[in-house]
C-alpha positions in Angstrom: 1.9 -1.3 0.0 -0.4 0.1 2.6 -3.0 -2.4 3.9 -6.2 -0.8 4.9 -8.8 -2.1 7.4 -11.4 -4.1 5.4 -15.1 -3.5 5.8 -15.8 -6.8 7.7 -18.5 -5.4 10.0 -21.5 -3.2 9.5 -19.9 0.2 10.2 -23.2 2.1 9.7 -24.9 0.1 12.5 -22.0 -0.7 14.8 -19.7 2.3 14.4 -15.9 2.1 14.8 -14.0 -1.0 16.0 -11.0 -1.2 18.3 -7.8 -2.9 17.5 -7.3 -5.3 20.4 -4.2 -7.4 19.4 -1.5 -7.7 16.8 -0.5 -11.3 15.9 2.4 -10.1 13.8 5.3 -7.7 14.3 7.3 -5.4 12.1 9.8 -7.5 10.2 7.6 -10.6 10.1 6.8 -12.3 6.9 3.1 -13.1 6.4 1.2 -15.1 3.8 -2.0 -14.0 2.2 -5.0 -15.1 4.3 -3.1 -15.5 7.5 -4.5 -13.6 10.5 -2.5 -10.5 11.4 -4.6 -8.8 14.0 -7.8 -8.9 16.0 -10.5 -6.2 16.3 -13.5 -5.8 18.5 -16.8 -4.3 17.1 -19.9 -4.3 19.3 -18.4 -6.8 21.7 -17.6 -9.3 19.0 -13.9 -10.1 18.3 -12.9 -10.8 14.7 -9.5 -11.8 13.2 -8.3 -9.7 10.3 -6.3 -11.6 7.6 -3.6 -10.2 5.4 -4.8 -9.6 1.9 -1.2 -10.0 0.6 1.9 -12.0 1.2 5.1 -10.2 2.1 7.2 -8.6 4.9 5.6 -6.2 7.3 7.7 -3.1 7.2 5.5 -0.9 9.5 2.5 -1.4 11.8 0.4 1.7 11.5 -2.7 1.0 13.7 -2.2 1.1 17.4 -3.7 -1.3 20.0 -6.7 0.1 21.8 -7.3 2.8 19.2 -10.6 3.0 17.2 -10.5 2.1 13.6 -12.9 2.3 10.7 -13.0 0.6 7.3 -10.4 2.1 5.0 -8.0 3.2 7.8 -4.4 2.1 7.3 -3.4 -1.0 9.3 0.1 -1.8 8.2 2.6 -1.6 5.4 3.7 -4.7 3.5 6.6 -5.0 1.1 
């Protein structure tokens, strides 16, 4: 299952965010609600939580790249 970037900031006003850190790695098991990465939008950092429990099979988003709501972040099985 592909996990997409949730709309947790006002994209229309602030534009794209930047993925600044992964807290999890491929092969890690995560629980729903646990933080998996950090983004920065308009100089504010926000933790992004996993919407599902499972094993991370692939990290798709890359650190220091811009992301928008709906962009793929990772794959969970």
